[in-house]
Legacy VTK file of the C-alpha trace (Angstrom):
# vtk DataFile Version 3.0
C-alpha trace
ASCII
DATASET POLYDATA
POINTS 138 float
101.772 79.815 87.426
100.235 77.275 89.440
97.914 79.174 92.479
98.853 78.555 95.481
95.778 80.892 96.875
92.788 82.633 95.354
91.407 85.865 96.465
87.772 86.738 95.915
86.215 90.404 95.959
83.311 91.955 94.827
82.567 95.380 93.952
79.663 97.339 92.034
81.828 100.436 90.875
82.815 103.679 93.141
80.350 104.450 94.923
79.357 101.412 96.319
80.673 98.788 98.612
83.977 95.979 98.326
83.099 92.741 99.567
85.678 89.498 100.012
84.562 86.418 99.647
85.576 85.575 103.126
83.248 88.653 104.601
86.612 90.155 106.364
86.336 93.162 103.813
83.061 94.846 103.893
83.885 98.892 102.639
81.722 101.466 101.298
83.404 102.567 98.179
83.233 106.446 97.151
84.663 109.003 94.824
88.106 110.776 96.679
86.826 114.518 97.309
90.087 116.062 94.812
87.491 113.694 92.506
84.924 115.687 93.431
83.134 112.727 95.700
82.436 113.245 99.518
85.016 111.614 101.007
82.668 108.756 102.881
84.115 105.547 101.371
87.241 104.317 100.147
88.326 104.021 96.874
90.282 102.066 94.786
93.307 103.724 94.790
93.732 103.011 98.381
92.692 99.634 97.932
95.603 98.949 95.730
98.248 100.812 97.594
97.475 99.230 100.694
98.062 96.026 98.886
101.165 96.774 96.660
102.961 98.719 100.137
101.962 95.442 101.883
103.647 92.890 99.348
106.056 94.761 97.969
107.229 95.096 102.027
106.713 90.758 102.201
108.611 90.744 98.952
111.404 93.283 100.529
111.854 90.782 103.366
112.653 87.937 101.262
114.869 89.726 99.477
116.699 90.866 102.698
116.699 87.679 103.637
118.635 86.257 100.709
121.009 88.835 100.468
121.335 88.904 104.531
120.580 92.376 105.260
118.432 93.719 108.519
115.772 96.101 107.418
113.327 94.878 110.532
113.532 99.039 111.072
112.122 99.574 107.461
108.768 99.969 106.267
107.078 100.853 102.682
104.489 103.096 101.740
102.518 103.521 98.322
101.614 106.337 96.894
99.389 105.684 93.844
98.377 108.441 91.380
95.270 108.261 89.100
94.882 110.813 86.006
94.257 111.404 82.920
96.111 108.850 80.079
97.648 111.493 77.699
97.437 108.350 74.715
93.990 107.379 75.036
92.361 110.294 77.265
91.219 107.741 79.471
92.456 107.186 82.879
95.959 106.299 84.041
97.941 104.909 87.366
100.915 105.952 88.815
102.668 104.946 92.169
105.551 106.380 94.262
107.181 103.427 96.244
108.680 105.272 99.375
110.761 102.948 101.654
111.963 104.373 104.879
115.107 102.423 105.861
117.850 103.001 108.777
121.009 104.358 108.556
122.757 101.417 106.954
120.332 101.509 104.079
120.318 104.936 102.989
121.273 105.701 99.652
122.928 103.567 97.117
122.432 100.369 99.381
118.776 100.821 99.783
118.411 101.894 96.108
119.903 99.002 95.175
117.649 96.760 97.809
114.740 98.457 96.383
115.698 97.458 92.629
115.877 94.264 93.656
112.671 93.478 95.672
111.076 95.879 92.385
112.727 92.312 90.116
110.674 90.442 92.729
107.642 91.744 93.804
104.316 89.818 92.379
102.324 93.193 92.357
106.217 94.901 90.690
106.245 91.903 88.123
102.130 92.897 87.275
102.564 96.266 86.762
105.428 96.363 84.750
105.274 97.883 81.461
101.825 99.314 82.714
102.094 101.683 85.589
105.047 104.285 85.986
106.775 102.856 89.767
109.013 104.975 91.172
111.545 103.777 94.085
112.631 106.443 96.484
114.768 106.042 99.484
114.068 108.262 102.659
LINES 1 139
138 0 1 2 3 4 5 6 7 8 9 10 11 12 13 14 15 16 17 18 19 20 21 22 23 24 25 26 27 28 29 30 31 32 33 34 35 36 37 38 39 40 41 42 43 44 45 46 47 48 49 50 51 52 53 54 55 56 57 58 59 60 61 62 63 64 65 66 67 68 69 70 71 72 73 74 75 76 77 78 79 80 81 82 83 84 85 86 87 88 89 90 91 92 93 94 95 96 97 98 99 100 101 102 103 104 105 106 107 108 109 110 111 112 113 114 115 116 117 118 119 120 121 122 123 124 125 126 127 128 129 130 131 132 133 134 135 136 137
């Protein structure tokens, strides 16, 4: 791969801080309340969800332009779950990628666009074969 851009961030664990090299991200980190934390900070799953949703939405824009599909009223929500991985006893992730589409992209047309986007999106490529990603049209 010929890198066009490299993002750099440093973190010191789930109960610390995450800081980007340009200082635009500087967040306290905390376990979510659902995992016994105080919920007083952002957690890695939220950061991954935000990044994946943004990347997927941008990739969908590229695919839609290629297919001459209007997605001006579309939005993407990524739901990132963490849980015990039965295979090794550690933890694993799963994603539900929800696209809210206008009427002309309901049903099969919307699902086809999501599948093409999932094949094209860099985050989807990075996670393929590693985590389950369910695609949902809303």
